FITI-566445 format. One record per residue (C-alpha): residue in three letters; chain; x, y, z. Coordinates in Angstrom, 3 decimals, padded with zeros to 6 digits, always signed. Example, Ala and Ser with C-alpha at 12.3 -4.5 7.8 and 13.67 -1.06 7.14 Angstrom:
BEGIN
pt res ALA, chain A, x +012.300, y -004.500, z +007.800 .
pt res SER, chain A, x +013.670, y -001.060, z +007.140 .
//
This chain:
BEGIN
pt res MET, chain A, x +136.412, y +117.864, z +081.385 .
pt res GLN, chain A, x +134.687, y +116.375, z +078.284 .
pt res ASN, chain A, x +137.432, y +113.987, z +077.297 .
pt res LYS, chain A, x +138.437, y +112.720, z +081.139 .
pt res ILE, chain A, x +134.748, y +111.856, z +081.401 .
pt res LEU, chain A, x +134.349, y +109.989, z +078.452 .
pt res LYS, chain A, x +138.103, y +108.048, z +078.835 .
pt res LEU, chain A, x +136.086, y +107.695, z +082.087 .
pt res TRP, chain A, x +132.792, y +106.420, z +080.885 .
pt res LEU, chain A, x +134.984, y +104.271, z +077.902 .
pt res LYS, chain A, x +136.859, y +102.584, z +080.920 .
pt res ASN, chain A, x +134.040, y +101.374, z +082.743 .
pt res GLN, chain A, x +131.545, y +101.207, z +080.840 .
pt res ILE, chain A, x +131.080, y +097.095, z +080.594 .
pt res GLN, chain A, x +130.699, y +098.151, z +084.413 .
pt res LEU, chain A, x +128.404, y +100.637, z +084.283 .
pt res PHE, chain A, x +126.096, y +098.702, z +081.619 .
pt res SER, chain A, x +125.920, y +095.442, z +084.254 .
pt res LEU, chain A, x +125.206, y +097.672, z +087.026 .
pt res GLY, chain A, x +122.553, y +099.314, z +085.369 .
pt res SER, chain A, x +121.131, y +095.672, z +084.075 .
pt res SER, chain A, x +121.441, y +094.674, z +088.019 .
pt res LEU, chain A, x +119.705, y +097.568, z +089.038 .
pt res VAL, chain A, x +117.307, y +096.879, z +086.479 .
pt res ARG, chain A, x +116.374, y +093.410, z +087.293 .
pt res ALA, chain A, x +116.476, y +093.979, z +091.262 .
pt res GLY, chain A, x +114.491, y +097.366, z +090.974 .
pt res SER, chain A, x +111.412, y +094.964, z +089.734 .
pt res ARG, chain A, x +111.699, y +092.771, z +091.906 .
pt res PHE, chain A, x +112.077, y +095.258, z +094.733 .
pt res LEU, chain A, x +109.167, y +096.766, z +093.688 .
pt res LEU, chain A, x +107.289, y +092.978, z +093.930 .
pt res ILE, chain A, x +108.384, y +092.870, z +097.585 .
pt res LEU, chain A, x +107.691, y +096.050, z +098.582 .
pt res LEU, chain A, x +104.177, y +095.321, z +097.173 .
pt res ALA, chain A, x +103.149, y +091.764, z +098.771 .
pt res SER, chain A, x +104.616, y +094.531, z +102.156 .
pt res HIS, chain A, x +102.034, y +096.255, z +101.553 .
pt res PHE, chain A, x +099.050, y +094.678, z +100.450 .
pt res LEU, chain A, x +099.199, y +091.616, z +102.292 .
pt res PRO, chain A, x +098.985, y +090.715, z +106.153 .
pt res ALA, chain A, x +102.133, y +090.361, z +108.079 .
pt res ASP, chain A, x +101.548, y +086.327, z +108.451 .
pt res SER, chain A, x +100.914, y +085.797, z +104.974 .
pt res PHE, chain A, x +104.445, y +088.357, z +103.862 .
pt res GLY, chain A, x +105.721, y +086.824, z +106.348 .
pt res ILE, chain A, x +105.044, y +083.104, z +104.553 .
pt res PHE, chain A, x +105.797, y +085.001, z +101.166 .
pt res ASN, chain A, x +109.972, y +085.229, z +102.540 .
pt res ILE, chain A, x +109.746, y +081.769, z +103.782 .
pt res PHE, chain A, x +108.836, y +080.646, z +100.445 .
pt res ILE, chain A, x +110.885, y +083.072, z +098.409 .
pt res ALA, chain A, x +113.982, y +081.695, z +100.601 .
pt res ILE, chain A, x +113.564, y +077.875, z +099.223 .
pt res TYR, chain A, x +112.826, y +078.643, z +095.533 .
pt res PHE, chain A, x +116.538, y +080.228, z +095.871 .
pt res PHE, chain A, x +117.345, y +077.550, z +097.377 .
pt res THR, chain A, x +115.868, y +075.258, z +094.402 .
pt res ARG, chain A, x +117.132, y +077.848, z +092.365 .
pt res ILE, chain A, x +120.371, y +077.351, z +092.568 .
pt res VAL, chain A, x +120.518, y +073.991, z +091.433 .
pt res SER, chain A, x +118.497, y +074.219, z +088.077 .
pt res ASP, chain A, x +120.605, y +077.732, z +087.145 .
pt res GLY, chain A, x +122.969, y +078.895, z +089.357 .
pt res SER, chain A, x +124.891, y +075.953, z +089.130 .
pt res LEU, chain A, x +125.095, y +076.530, z +085.170 .
pt res GLN, chain A, x +125.844, y +080.022, z +085.401 .
pt res MET, chain A, x +129.545, y +079.801, z +086.110 .
pt res PRO, chain A, x +130.420, y +076.114, z +083.769 .
pt res TYR, chain A, x +128.705, y +078.418, z +080.683 .
pt res VAL, chain A, x +130.820, y +081.711, z +081.659 .
pt res LYS, chain A, x +134.124, y +080.037, z +081.649 .
pt res LEU, chain A, x +133.719, y +077.897, z +078.929 .
pt res ALA, chain A, x +131.823, y +080.675, z +076.956 .
pt res ALA, chain A, x +134.747, y +082.544, z +077.875 .
pt res GLU, chain A, x +137.348, y +080.200, z +076.242 .
pt res GLU, chain A, x +138.958, y +080.572, z +073.124 .
pt res GLY, chain A, x +138.296, y +077.920, z +070.155 .
pt res LYS, chain A, x +135.418, y +076.727, z +071.667 .
pt res ASP, chain A, x +132.073, y +075.731, z +069.961 .
pt res ARG, chain A, x +129.534, y +078.062, z +071.470 .
pt res ALA, chain A, x +126.491, y +076.182, z +070.002 .
pt res LEU, chain A, x +127.620, y +073.631, z +071.218 .
pt res ILE, chain A, x +127.998, y +074.937, z +074.449 .
pt res ASN, chain A, x +124.386, y +076.133, z +074.788 .
pt res ALA, chain A, x +122.780, y +073.619, z +073.478 .
pt res HIS, chain A, x +124.748, y +071.066, z +076.746 .
pt res ILE, chain A, x +124.078, y +073.843, z +079.245 .
pt res ALA, chain A, x +119.989, y +073.946, z +078.086 .
pt res VAL, chain A, x +119.810, y +070.353, z +078.776 .
pt res PHE, chain A, x +121.194, y +070.340, z +081.883 .
pt res LYS, chain A, x +118.786, y +072.674, z +083.176 .
pt res LEU, chain A, x +115.579, y +071.143, z +081.767 .
pt res LEU, chain A, x +117.230, y +067.910, z +083.661 .
pt res TYR, chain A, x +118.377, y +069.601, z +087.158 .
pt res ILE, chain A, x +114.410, y +071.456, z +086.923 .
pt res PHE, chain A, x +113.088, y +067.626, z +086.571 .
pt res VAL, chain A, x +114.944, y +066.112, z +089.372 .
pt res LEU, chain A, x +114.431, y +068.999, z +091.715 .
pt res SER, chain A, x +110.582, y +069.061, z +090.646 .
pt res LEU, chain A, x +110.557, y +065.408, z +091.682 .
pt res ILE, chain A, x +112.025, y +066.102, z +095.274 .
pt res LEU, chain A, x +109.443, y +068.709, z +095.775 .
pt res PHE, chain A, x +106.604, y +066.475, z +095.377 .
pt res ALA, chain A, x +108.109, y +063.904, z +097.835 .
pt res ALA, chain A, x +109.394, y +065.876, z +100.604 .
pt res ALA, chain A, x +106.580, y +068.380, z +099.929 .
pt res GLY, chain A, x +105.066, y +067.698, z +103.748 .
pt res SER, chain A, x +108.827, y +067.471, z +105.569 .
pt res ILE, chain A, x +109.634, y +071.266, z +103.648 .
pt res THR, chain A, x +106.742, y +072.901, z +104.742 .
pt res ASP, chain A, x +106.862, y +071.324, z +108.364 .
pt res PHE, chain A, x +110.338, y +072.376, z +109.267 .
pt res THR, chain A, x +110.116, y +076.493, z +107.506 .
pt res GLY, chain A, x +107.251, y +076.460, z +108.748 .
pt res LEU, chain A, x +105.510, y +076.983, z +105.465 .
pt res SER, chain A, x +101.651, y +076.535, z +106.228 .
pt res GLU, chain A, x +101.062, y +076.483, z +103.020 .
pt res LYS, chain A, x +101.857, y +073.386, z +100.498 .
pt res LYS, chain A, x +099.994, y +074.173, z +097.701 .
pt res LEU, chain A, x +102.845, y +076.823, z +097.168 .
pt res LEU, chain A, x +105.794, y +074.502, z +096.889 .
pt res TYR, chain A, x +103.889, y +073.015, z +094.341 .
pt res LEU, chain A, x +103.927, y +076.125, z +092.019 .
pt res LEU, chain A, x +107.943, y +075.964, z +092.228 .
pt res PRO, chain A, x +108.990, y +073.698, z +089.239 .
pt res GLY, chain A, x +106.807, y +075.910, z +086.790 .
pt res LEU, chain A, x +109.111, y +079.173, z +088.486 .
pt res LEU, chain A, x +112.011, y +077.481, z +088.273 .
pt res LEU, chain A, x +111.132, y +076.837, z +084.383 .
pt res SER, chain A, x +110.077, y +079.774, z +083.601 .
pt res PHE, chain A, x +112.926, y +081.183, z +085.257 .
pt res GLY, chain A, x +115.191, y +079.352, z +083.615 .
pt res PHE, chain A, x +114.355, y +079.986, z +079.951 .
pt res TYR, chain A, x +114.197, y +083.786, z +080.826 .
pt res SER, chain A, x +117.817, y +083.832, z +081.994 .
pt res PHE, chain A, x +118.920, y +081.671, z +079.537 .
pt res PHE, chain A, x +118.906, y +084.460, z +077.226 .
pt res CYS, chain A, x +120.561, y +086.834, z +079.965 .
pt res GLN, chain A, x +123.646, y +084.181, z +080.501 .
pt res TYR, chain A, x +124.532, y +084.489, z +076.797 .
pt res LEU, chain A, x +124.414, y +088.034, z +076.569 .
pt res ASN, chain A, x +126.856, y +088.057, z +080.244 .
pt res ALA, chain A, x +128.927, y +085.074, z +078.973 .
pt res ALA, chain A, x +129.853, y +087.042, z +075.843 .
pt res LEU, chain A, x +129.898, y +090.754, z +078.151 .
pt res ARG, chain A, x +126.988, y +092.764, z +075.739 .
pt res MET, chain A, x +126.389, y +093.935, z +078.993 .
pt res ALA, chain A, x +124.118, y +097.504, z +077.024 .
pt res GLU, chain A, x +122.065, y +094.419, z +075.428 .
pt res LEU, chain A, x +121.339, y +092.748, z +078.579 .
pt res LEU, chain A, x +120.486, y +095.787, z +080.221 .
pt res VAL, chain A, x +117.768, y +095.992, z +077.764 .
pt res LEU, chain A, x +116.574, y +092.954, z +078.000 .
pt res GLU, chain A, x +116.330, y +093.122, z +081.685 .
pt res CYS, chain A, x +114.685, y +096.744, z +081.039 .
pt res ILE, chain A, x +111.989, y +094.324, z +078.484 .
pt res GLN, chain A, x +111.373, y +091.791, z +081.819 .
pt res CYS, chain A, x +110.786, y +094.999, z +083.693 .
pt res LEU, chain A, x +108.104, y +096.855, z +081.877 .
pt res VAL, chain A, x +106.776, y +093.478, z +081.503 .
pt res MET, chain A, x +106.114, y +093.141, z +085.220 .
pt res LEU, chain A, x +105.099, y +096.007, z +085.228 .
pt res GLY, chain A, x +101.991, y +094.835, z +082.825 .
pt res VAL, chain A, x +101.137, y +091.500, z +085.132 .
pt res ILE, chain A, x +101.194, y +093.362, z +088.204 .
pt res ALA, chain A, x +098.699, y +096.116, z +086.861 .
pt res PHE, chain A, x +096.579, y +092.651, z +085.675 .
pt res TYR, chain A, x +096.631, y +092.003, z +088.804 .
pt res TYR, chain A, x +095.651, y +094.657, z +091.133 .
pt res LEU, chain A, x +092.782, y +095.309, z +088.359 .
pt res GLN, chain A, x +092.018, y +092.082, z +089.286 .
pt res GLY, chain A, x +091.731, y +092.794, z +092.623 .
pt res ARG, chain A, x +094.366, y +089.813, z +093.601 .
pt res LEU, chain A, x +097.439, y +091.173, z +095.384 .
pt res GLY, chain A, x +096.013, y +089.727, z +098.373 .
pt res GLU, chain A, x +096.891, y +086.903, z +097.506 .
pt res VAL, chain A, x +100.834, y +085.064, z +098.539 .
pt res GLU, chain A, x +099.989, y +083.404, z +095.438 .
pt res SER, chain A, x +099.335, y +086.030, z +093.164 .
pt res TYR, chain A, x +103.012, y +087.358, z +093.322 .
pt res ILE, chain A, x +104.760, y +083.838, z +092.630 .
pt res MET, chain A, x +102.612, y +083.445, z +089.448 .
pt res ILE, chain A, x +103.547, y +087.209, z +088.405 .
pt res PHE, chain A, x +106.667, y +085.927, z +088.613 .
pt res ILE, chain A, x +106.402, y +082.845, z +087.004 .
pt res VAL, chain A, x +104.280, y +084.521, z +084.203 .
pt res THR, chain A, x +107.021, y +087.827, z +084.166 .
pt res PHE, chain A, x +110.012, y +085.363, z +083.182 .
pt res PHE, chain A, x +107.904, y +083.859, z +080.816 .
pt res LEU, chain A, x +107.083, y +086.002, z +078.844 .
pt res SER, chain A, x +110.240, y +088.235, z +079.355 .
pt res GLY, chain A, x +111.912, y +084.677, z +077.533 .
pt res ILE, chain A, x +109.609, y +085.105, z +074.745 .
pt res ALA, chain A, x +110.797, y +088.614, z +074.172 .
pt res ALA, chain A, x +114.560, y +087.125, z +074.781 .
pt res MET, chain A, x +113.996, y +084.868, z +071.897 .
pt res ILE, chain A, x +112.634, y +087.326, z +069.245 .
pt res PHE, chain A, x +115.160, y +089.948, z +069.878 .
pt res TYR, chain A, x +118.089, y +087.838, z +070.832 .
pt res GLY, chain A, x +117.470, y +084.165, z +069.175 .
pt res LYS, chain A, x +118.459, y +084.636, z +066.114 .
pt res GLY, chain A, x +122.345, y +085.128, z +067.025 .
pt res LEU, chain A, x +121.685, y +082.267, z +069.140 .
pt res ASP, chain A, x +123.099, y +079.306, z +067.720 .
pt res PHE, chain A, x +122.393, y +075.002, z +069.093 .
pt res LYS, chain A, x +124.410, y +071.868, z +067.530 .
pt res TRP, chain A, x +122.578, y +069.437, z +069.329 .
pt res LYS, chain A, x +124.873, y +066.219, z +069.580 .
pt res TYR, chain A, x +126.478, y +064.742, z +072.168 .
pt res HIS, chain A, x +129.999, y +065.690, z +073.960 .
pt res ARG, chain A, x +130.981, y +063.666, z +076.048 .
pt res GLU, chain A, x +134.373, y +065.708, z +077.053 .
pt res LEU, chain A, x +131.978, y +069.089, z +077.255 .
pt res ALA, chain A, x +129.259, y +067.173, z +079.110 .
pt res GLY, chain A, x +131.844, y +066.342, z +081.457 .
pt res ARG, chain A, x +132.984, y +069.758, z +082.028 .
pt res ILE, chain A, x +130.258, y +070.891, z +082.425 .
pt res LEU, chain A, x +129.302, y +068.597, z +085.428 .
pt res TYR, chain A, x +133.002, y +068.941, z +087.129 .
pt res TYR, chain A, x +131.901, y +072.571, z +087.213 .
pt res SER, chain A, x +128.334, y +072.673, z +088.133 .
pt res ARG, chain A, x +129.134, y +070.018, z +090.703 .
pt res TYR, chain A, x +131.441, y +072.298, z +092.605 .
pt res SER, chain A, x +129.389, y +075.070, z +091.770 .
pt res MET, chain A, x +126.365, y +073.674, z +093.359 .
pt res ILE, chain A, x +128.674, y +073.005, z +096.178 .
pt res LEU, chain A, x +129.385, y +076.246, z +096.392 .
pt res ALA, chain A, x +126.135, y +077.483, z +095.764 .
pt res MET, chain A, x +124.205, y +075.312, z +098.328 .
pt res GLY, chain A, x +127.285, y +076.853, z +101.114 .
pt res ALA, chain A, x +126.365, y +080.299, z +099.982 .
pt res MET, chain A, x +122.437, y +080.189, z +099.994 .
pt res LEU, chain A, x +122.785, y +078.243, z +103.334 .
pt res PHE, chain A, x +124.631, y +081.271, z +104.142 .
pt res LEU, chain A, x +122.626, y +083.352, z +102.897 .
pt res ARG, chain A, x +119.354, y +082.510, z +103.207 .
pt res SER, chain A, x +119.366, y +079.710, z +106.236 .
pt res ASP, chain A, x +118.541, y +082.938, z +108.543 .
pt res VAL, chain A, x +115.089, y +083.296, z +107.471 .
pt res ILE, chain A, x +114.288, y +079.313, z +106.845 .
pt res MET, chain A, x +115.516, y +078.932, z +110.681 .
pt res LEU, chain A, x +112.905, y +082.103, z +111.299 .
pt res GLY, chain A, x +110.527, y +080.403, z +109.954 .
pt res HIS, chain A, x +111.506, y +077.397, z +112.037 .
pt res PHE, chain A, x +111.567, y +078.690, z +114.935 .
pt res LEU, chain A, x +109.236, y +082.051, z +114.908 .
pt res ALA, chain A, x +106.067, y +083.281, z +113.877 .
pt res PRO, chain A, x +105.213, y +084.165, z +110.230 .
pt res ALA, chain A, x +104.700, y +087.937, z +111.523 .
pt res GLN, chain A, x +108.461, y +087.945, z +113.022 .
pt res VAL, chain A, x +109.828, y +086.342, z +109.647 .
pt res ALA, chain A, x +108.236, y +089.329, z +108.093 .
pt res VAL, chain A, x +109.670, y +091.980, z +110.357 .
pt res TYR, chain A, x +112.977, y +090.427, z +109.115 .
pt res GLY, chain A, x +111.920, y +090.554, z +105.472 .
pt res ILE, chain A, x +111.346, y +094.549, z +105.456 .
pt res ALA, chain A, x +115.254, y +094.715, z +106.773 .
pt res LEU, chain A, x +116.345, y +092.383, z +104.342 .
pt res ILE, chain A, x +115.814, y +094.778, z +101.259 .
pt res VAL, chain A, x +119.000, y +096.581, z +102.654 .
pt res GLY, chain A, x +120.855, y +093.609, z +101.346 .
pt res GLU, chain A, x +119.059, y +093.233, z +098.443 .
pt res VAL, chain A, x +120.491, y +096.978, z +097.748 .
pt res ILE, chain A, x +124.028, y +095.683, z +097.886 .
pt res ASN, chain A, x +123.628, y +092.883, z +096.555 .
pt res VAL, chain A, x +122.926, y +094.968, z +093.361 .
pt res ILE, chain A, x +125.854, y +096.564, z +093.456 .
pt res LEU, chain A, x +127.966, y +093.232, z +094.099 .
pt res ASP, chain A, x +126.058, y +091.101, z +091.606 .
pt res ALA, chain A, x +127.302, y +093.822, z +088.612 .
pt res ILE, chain A, x +130.809, y +093.728, z +089.910 .
pt res GLN, chain A, x +130.410, y +090.420, z +089.708 .
pt res LYS, chain A, x +128.595, y +089.475, z +086.441 .
pt res VAL, chain A, x +131.932, y +090.793, z +084.775 .
pt res CYS, chain A, x +134.364, y +090.092, z +087.147 .
pt res LEU, chain A, x +133.658, y +086.260, z +086.086 .
pt res PRO, chain A, x +134.880, y +086.556, z +083.013 .
pt res THR, chain A, x +137.288, y +088.801, z +082.988 .
pt res ALA, chain A, x +139.401, y +086.694, z +085.734 .
pt res SER, chain A, x +138.754, y +083.446, z +083.567 .
pt res LEU, chain A, x +140.107, y +085.448, z +080.042 .
pt res MET, chain A, x +143.341, y +086.795, z +082.296 .
pt res ASN, chain A, x +143.748, y +083.183, z +084.270 .
pt res SER, chain A, x +143.957, y +081.512, z +080.690 .
pt res GLN, chain A, x +146.557, y +084.830, z +079.605 .
pt res GLY, chain A, x +148.750, y +084.532, z +083.238 .
pt res GLY, chain A, x +148.210, y +087.325, z +084.462 .
pt res ASN, chain A, x +148.492, y +087.185, z +088.510 .
pt res ASN, chain A, x +149.327, y +090.567, z +089.400 .
pt res ARG, chain A, x +146.138, y +091.773, z +086.861 .
pt res ILE, chain A, x +144.175, y +089.424, z +088.397 .
pt res MET, chain A, x +145.254, y +090.928, z +091.935 .
pt res ALA, chain A, x +144.452, y +094.783, z +090.461 .
pt res LEU, chain A, x +140.841, y +093.940, z +088.697 .
pt res PHE, chain A, x +139.920, y +092.614, z +092.790 .
pt res LYS, chain A, x +141.364, y +095.728, z +094.344 .
pt res GLY, chain A, x +139.717, y +097.826, z +091.412 .
pt res SER, chain A, x +136.669, y +096.248, z +091.949 .
pt res LEU, chain A, x +136.543, y +096.576, z +095.601 .
pt res ARG, chain A, x +136.837, y +100.042, z +095.253 .
pt res ASN, chain A, x +134.371, y +100.662, z +093.237 .
pt res ALA, chain A, x +132.095, y +098.482, z +095.150 .
pt res TYR, chain A, x +132.841, y +100.483, z +098.276 .
pt res LEU, chain A, x +132.302, y +103.652, z +096.090 .
pt res MET, chain A, x +128.931, y +102.763, z +095.496 .
pt res SER, chain A, x +127.618, y +100.904, z +098.189 .
pt res VAL, chain A, x +128.001, y +103.532, z +100.985 .
pt res PRO, chain A, x +126.345, y +106.946, z +100.152 .
pt res ILE, chain A, x +123.577, y +104.427, z +099.142 .
pt res VAL, chain A, x +123.361, y +102.397, z +102.182 .
pt res SER, chain A, x +123.999, y +105.490, z +104.496 .
pt res VAL, chain A, x +120.607, y +107.320, z +103.347 .
pt res ILE, chain A, x +118.778, y +103.927, z +104.161 .
pt res VAL, chain A, x +119.983, y +104.268, z +107.542 .
pt res VAL, chain A, x +118.957, y +106.893, z +107.918 .
pt res GLY, chain A, x +116.119, y +107.229, z +106.183 .
pt res SER, chain A, x +114.561, y +103.534, z +106.789 .
pt res PRO, chain A, x +112.435, y +105.604, z +110.283 .
pt res PHE, chain A, x +110.713, y +108.323, z +108.078 .
pt res PHE, chain A, x +110.523, y +104.604, z +105.406 .
pt res LEU, chain A, x +109.088, y +102.688, z +107.896 .
pt res GLU, chain A, x +106.168, y +104.745, z +109.175 .
pt res PHE, chain A, x +105.229, y +106.948, z +106.046 .
pt res PHE, chain A, x +104.717, y +103.331, z +104.272 .
pt res TYR, chain A, x +103.805, y +101.228, z +106.860 .
pt res LYS, chain A, x +102.019, y +103.253, z +110.253 .
pt res GLY, chain A, x +104.111, y +101.821, z +112.575 .
pt res GLN, chain A, x +103.407, y +097.867, z +111.704 .
pt res TYR, chain A, x +106.604, y +096.998, z +111.302 .
pt res ASP, chain A, x +109.419, y +099.473, z +113.404 .
pt res GLY, chain A, x +110.878, y +096.305, z +114.929 .
pt res ALA, chain A, x +113.058, y +096.107, z +111.483 .
pt res PHE, chain A, x +114.476, y +099.355, z +112.272 .
pt res TRP, chain A, x +117.988, y +098.111, z +114.059 .
pt res VAL, chain A, x +117.675, y +094.961, z +112.436 .
pt res ILE, chain A, x +118.063, y +097.083, z +108.766 .
pt res VAL, chain A, x +121.069, y +098.838, z +111.117 .
pt res LEU, chain A, x +122.634, y +095.790, z +111.418 .
pt res LEU, chain A, x +122.475, y +094.470, z +107.810 .
pt res ALA, chain A, x +123.658, y +097.995, z +106.789 .
pt res VAL, chain A, x +126.748, y +096.636, z +108.716 .
pt res SER, chain A, x +127.084, y +093.490, z +107.163 .
pt res ALA, chain A, x +126.000, y +095.285, z +103.746 .
pt res LEU, chain A, x +129.912, y +096.732, z +104.425 .
pt res ILE, chain A, x +131.462, y +094.058, z +105.257 .
pt res LYS, chain A, x +130.630, y +091.729, z +102.367 .
pt res PRO, chain A, x +131.988, y +093.096, z +099.343 .
pt res ALA, chain A, x +135.446, y +091.432, z +099.435 .
pt res GLY, chain A, x +133.605, y +087.884, z +100.479 .
pt res TYR, chain A, x +131.121, y +088.492, z +096.395 .
pt res ILE, chain A, x +134.391, y +089.741, z +094.840 .
pt res GLY, chain A, x +137.014, y +087.548, z +096.300 .
pt res GLY, chain A, x +134.383, y +084.416, z +095.230 .
pt res ALA, chain A, x +133.775, y +085.529, z +091.263 .
pt res ILE, chain A, x +136.994, y +086.728, z +091.032 .
pt res LEU, chain A, x +138.310, y +082.642, z +092.156 .
pt res LEU, chain A, x +135.758, y +081.296, z +090.331 .
pt res GLY, chain A, x +136.703, y +083.083, z +086.785 .
pt res ALA, chain A, x +140.194, y +081.967, z +087.972 .
pt res GLY, chain A, x +139.433, y +078.082, z +088.436 .
pt res TYR, chain A, x +139.575, y +077.575, z +092.257 .
pt res VAL, chain A, x +136.647, y +076.235, z +092.800 .
pt res LYS, chain A, x +137.832, y +073.897, z +095.350 .
pt res VAL, chain A, x +139.189, y +077.199, z +097.549 .
pt res ASP, chain A, x +135.536, y +079.332, z +097.240 .
pt res ASN, chain A, x +133.668, y +076.319, z +097.706 .
pt res LEU, chain A, x +135.586, y +075.031, z +101.204 .
pt res ASN, chain A, x +135.907, y +079.243, z +102.370 .
pt res CYS, chain A, x +132.038, y +078.922, z +101.862 .
pt res TRP, chain A, x +131.177, y +076.046, z +103.148 .
pt res LEU, chain A, x +132.951, y +076.909, z +106.826 .
pt res THR, chain A, x +131.319, y +080.556, z +106.951 .
pt res ALA, chain A, x +128.062, y +078.392, z +106.466 .
pt res LEU, chain A, x +128.430, y +076.278, z +108.945 .
pt res MET, chain A, x +129.274, y +078.881, z +111.142 .
pt res ASN, chain A, x +126.339, y +080.996, z +109.781 .
pt res ILE, chain A, x +123.771, y +077.801, z +110.574 .
pt res VAL, chain A, x +125.856, y +077.205, z +113.960 .
pt res LEU, chain A, x +125.664, y +080.845, z +114.918 .
pt res ASN, chain A, x +121.347, y +081.129, z +113.542 .
pt res LEU, chain A, x +121.169, y +077.967, z +115.682 .
pt res ILE, chain A, x +122.445, y +079.532, z +119.247 .
pt res PHE, chain A, x +120.925, y +083.265, z +118.708 .
pt res ILE, chain A, x +117.343, y +083.358, z +116.785 .
pt res PRO, chain A, x +116.155, y +081.357, z +120.379 .
pt res LEU, chain A, x +117.837, y +084.423, z +121.980 .
pt res TRP, chain A, x +117.036, y +087.160, z +120.949 .
pt res GLY, chain A, x +114.796, y +086.500, z +117.723 .
pt res VAL, chain A, x +115.162, y +088.837, z +114.602 .
pt res ILE, chain A, x +118.002, y +090.143, z +116.208 .
pt res GLY, chain A, x +120.093, y +087.388, z +116.399 .
pt res ALA, chain A, x +119.544, y +086.499, z +112.678 .
pt res ALA, chain A, x +121.028, y +089.731, z +112.384 .
pt res VAL, chain A, x +124.295, y +089.821, z +114.384 .
pt res THR, chain A, x +125.154, y +086.294, z +112.978 .
pt res THR, chain A, x +125.218, y +087.783, z +109.087 .
pt res ILE, chain A, x +127.569, y +090.120, z +110.164 .
pt res LEU, chain A, x +129.723, y +087.860, z +111.974 .
pt res SER, chain A, x +129.888, y +085.878, z +109.078 .
pt res TYR, chain A, x +130.107, y +088.080, z +106.625 .
pt res PHE, chain A, x +133.381, y +089.339, z +108.251 .
pt res VAL, chain A, x +134.432, y +085.833, z +108.377 .
pt res LEU, chain A, x +133.726, y +085.088, z +104.771 .
pt res SER, chain A, x +135.226, y +088.286, z +103.606 .
pt res LEU, chain A, x +138.520, y +087.308, z +105.643 .
pt res LEU, chain A, x +138.696, y +084.011, z +104.205 .
pt res GLN, chain A, x +138.569, y +085.193, z +100.486 .
pt res TYR, chain A, x +140.880, y +088.211, z +100.994 .
pt res ARG, chain A, x +143.690, y +085.762, z +102.582 .
pt res ALA, chain A, x +142.884, y +083.589, z +099.074 .
pt res ILE, chain A, x +143.660, y +085.666, z +097.106 .
pt res LYS, chain A, x +146.391, y +087.362, z +098.082 .
pt res LYS, chain A, x +148.519, y +084.100, z +098.533 .
pt res LEU, chain A, x +147.010, y +083.420, z +095.364 .
pt res PHE, chain A, x +147.641, y +086.158, z +093.071 .
pt res VAL, chain A, x +150.299, y +088.304, z +094.941 .
pt res SER, chain A, x +154.014, y +087.343, z +093.157 .
pt res ALA, chain A, x +156.075, y +086.748, z +095.822 .
//
């Protein structure tokens, strides 16, 4: 029995450490959102959710668009890691600078469309993008090398730092302000980045020399990654933006409470994706379609083994949680939670399929699938939200995940199943 457990651990330890790191990161974020939902009035919590949606849209450009190029290039044999590190760092800074200019120029239009009533919150975004980019660089460095145990340690440090910063703001009596939660994110990521630099900076080399071919490949991959990520964010976050456009912030807050279900499942999928992307890249470079298909099936099986029990507990326990923690303030969130739980059980094939397509180099295929689904998502939100409010947004999410999962599965089957 002990030998079987040991073999199982050795076989899955990378995914388990990856899951642990994702759980810790999501746990710290979940704690902050939970505190915001408790200490902020409903209108302010709705505004906070709109801000987070805008932040994720901008972060995919400054950071998410470089995740795939970094992992893919670093996983290729014979590549100069120091040269890759330097180029990725410069691209991060360049993207953040361009985004900051756009945010300052279009702040009025963004707040008017999204329902974000406080323009000053947008002026905090560049600082948040910079601090997160600083911290995430070390996370991407460890992820690219599949050093998941060390990534877990780093995420634990980040969680402890966040707890300390939250305690400071609580003692200052400032947890009733939206700006405080944004500053908690900024300070946490910055201090965690400093800690990462101390612990892992010695092993991280940089070669500050311009390499035209490498810069071209990073720009090529990041461009497609950015297009893909924009499609994914339109798919994942357009519901909150559209709710902010059509409804009052208090109703957006109800949807924000229900989004916790999706966040929990995203933790599991994020952990699996972290392993799938570099693994699929390595398998593709070695030529092994059957192995890639087996990776997809195994990852999908693991996703359901972990997510089904969690979703079941959330659905059963949510009425008690809503009553105990919010005293009836967000009772309307229950049916939204149920609908988002259904979508959470549909989404794994879409998420994992996308990571494998990216890792194997089929960026255009993944782009096409995501954008088709994103456009459908926008159209359905425009129809359903004015009709049914937050329920309409949840129904749109179910339909969108079903279509994405179907498209990704068909692409995987067509590309990696031997005739």
